[in-house]
Each structure stands twice: as structure tokens, then as C-alpha cells.
C-alpha positions in Angstrom: 45.5 57.8 62.4 43.2 54.8 63.3 39.5 55.2 63.6 39.7 54.5 67.3 42.3 57.2 67.8 40.2 59.6 65.7 37.1 58.9 67.8 39.1 59.4 71.0 40.4 62.8 69.7 36.8 63.9 68.8 35.5 62.9 72.2 38.4 64.7 74.0 37.8 67.8 72.0 34.1 67.7 72.8 34.8 67.3 76.5 37.2 70.3 76.5 34.8 72.6 74.7 31.8 71.4 76.7 33.4 72.0 80.0 34.4 75.5 79.2 31.0 76.3 77.7 29.3 75.2 80.8 31.5 77.2 83.2 29.4 79.2 85.6 29.9 82.7 87.1 32.3 81.6 89.8 33.9 78.4 88.4 37.4 79.8 88.7 36.9 80.8 92.3 35.6 77.3 93.1 38.7 75.7 91.6 40.9 78.1 93.5 39.1 77.4 96.8 39.2 73.6 96.2 43.0 73.8 95.8 43.3 75.7 99.1 41.1 73.3 100.9 43.0 70.3 99.5 46.3 71.9 100.6 45.0 72.6 104.1 43.7 69.0 104.4 47.1 67.6 103.3 48.9 69.9 105.7 46.7 68.8 108.6 47.2 65.2 107.7 51.0 65.7 107.7 51.0 67.5 111.1 48.7 65.0 112.8 50.8 62.0 111.8 49.9 58.6 110.6 46.6 56.9 111.1 45.8 53.2 110.9 45.2 52.0 107.4 41.6 51.9 106.4 39.8 49.0 104.6 39.5 51.2 101.5 43.2 51.8 101.5 43.9 48.1 101.8 41.6 47.6 98.8 43.7 50.1 96.8 41.2 53.0 96.7 42.8 56.4 96.3 42.1 58.9 99.0 40.0 61.9 98.3 39.9 65.2 100.1 36.7 64.1 101.8 38.1 60.7 102.9 41.2 62.4 104.3 39.0 64.9 106.2 36.9 62.0 107.6 40.0 60.1 108.6 41.1 63.2 110.7 38.1 62.7 112.9 37.3 65.7 115.0 40.2 67.7 113.4 38.6 67.1 110.0 35.0 68.3 110.8 35.8 71.9 109.6 37.2 70.5 106.4 34.1 68.4 105.8 32.0 71.6 106.3 34.2 73.4 103.8 33.9 70.5 101.3 30.1 70.6 101.7 30.1 74.3 101.0 32.2 73.7 97.9 29.6 71.2 96.7 26.8 73.7 97.3 28.9 76.4 95.5 29.2 74.1 92.5 25.5 73.4 92.4 24.8 77.2 92.6 27.4 77.8 89.9 25.8 75.3 87.6 22.4 76.9 88.0 23.9 80.4 87.5 23.2 81.6 91.0 26.2 83.8 91.5 25.1 85.2 94.9 24.7 81.8 96.6 28.0 80.6 95.0 29.9 83.5 96.4 28.2 83.1 99.8 29.3 79.5 100.0 32.8 80.4 98.9 33.0 83.1 101.6 32.1 80.3 104.1 35.0 78.2 102.8 37.4 81.2 103.1 36.2 81.8 106.6 37.0 78.2 107.6 40.4 78.4 106.0 41.2 81.7 107.8 40.2 80.2 111.1 42.4 77.2 110.6 45.4 79.5 110.0 45.0 81.2 113.4 
């Protein structure tokens, strides 16, 4: 194994152990909620059809859940609110504030439930 490959393996191992060591009280729920929001955004985009290509797309930038929600215009406002709540949940999770994290996640779940109706 070359020294560059060894350094890469060490860095990768440190990243894996660091990320799990820094997991907060509701990290798993955040990941789960993010997956549901992403799926809902993609479903909305599929239902609402094609939009004109943005300048970012022409430059080769990959879409993010937030950019897809913004491209949906009025239909994506609820998704933007959900993504903002997920950001606040991550902040609370990092600081160990389980109550705020769960409150933000409840808001996300509420938005997703309303979208299904």
C-alpha cells in the first residue's frame, strides 16, 4: 500500500468514527425525515412537469433538494419551510437540544402529512 493510499485510509477511518461520535440525540430521525422530504420534492417535481433549464443547470451544477423546491415556485414553499426546519433540527441536534430537534421534526412531519392530503 502506498503512503498516499494509507493516508487516505486513515482519513476515511477518522471521518467515519468522528461522524458517529458526534451524532446527536435525534440524528437518525433527521436522516429519516430528510429522505422523506427529498422523496416528496422529487414526486412533486415529477407531477408538475418540466421547467425551463436554469443557468445553474446549464453550468452543470447538480440540483439539491432546496434548489428543486425553489424551482417549484409557489408549490415548493412548503418544502422550503420543511428544509429550513430540518436545518434548525440539525443545529439543535448538534447542540444536544433534543426538545427543539423533535419540535422541528414534528413540523416537518406535519408539512409532509398535509402534502399527502
